N, C-alpha and C positions, 0 to 999 in steps of 0.2 A: 630433820631428815637429811640424809647424806646420800642422795642419789648419785650414782656415778654414770658418766657418759659411756655408753656401749657402742652406739652407732649414730653418726650424723651424715646425712647425704643430701645433696642439693642437685636438682635437675634444672639446668639452665633453660631448656626449651619451654618447660611448663611453669617455671619459676616456683616450683614446689620444694619444700624441705621436709625431710623425714628424720625424726630424732627419737632414739630409744634410750631411756634412762632406767637403771635398775638399782634396787636396794635390798639388802637381806631382810627377811621378815622375822618376826619374833618366834614363829613356829618352825624355823629352819628353811622355809621356802624363800621365794623371791617376789618382790613387788616389781612389776614391769609397767612402765608408763611410756606410751608412744604419743608423739605429736606430729601431725601433718598440717602444714600451713603454707600459705603463700609468702614468699620471701623475695623482696626486690632489693638489689644492690646495684648502685650506679658506678662504683669504682671497684677495681680488682684488688683482692687481698689474697694472702697465702692460704693454702688448704688448712693449715692448723688454725689460723685466725678465723677462717670461715666456720670450721667445726665448733670452735669456742663460742662464736657469735650465735650460731644456731642453738647450741645447748643453753646459752643464757636466755634466749628468747623463749625456748621451750619451758625452762624453769619458771620464768616470769608468768607464762600462760598457765602453768600448773598452779602456781600460787594464787593467781586471780580466780581460777576456777574453784579452788578449795574454799575461797572466801565468799563465793556466791556472786562474783562480779562477772558480767559478760565481757568479752575481750574489748568491745568498742563502746561501752557506755555505762549506764547506771546499774546499781546492784539489782539482782533478780528478786531478792527478798527485802521488803521494807518493813520497818517497825511502825505500828500505828500508835 
């Protein structure tokens, strides 16, 4: 998958991040993935670095979700 970053926004007051990733679909359309999550940062960084960090976290969350892992724990599906 080669999702490209379209939009990354951070609201300092609510500590929420919004990330939009897109990729071309096989039928000519687009796959659109959005992630909204809490993001806490203790030190200040540039806007470009912030956008890159948000995109990396969103991609990591997408990968974990596709594998059936919840964000904070054990896999949802277990083999018997």
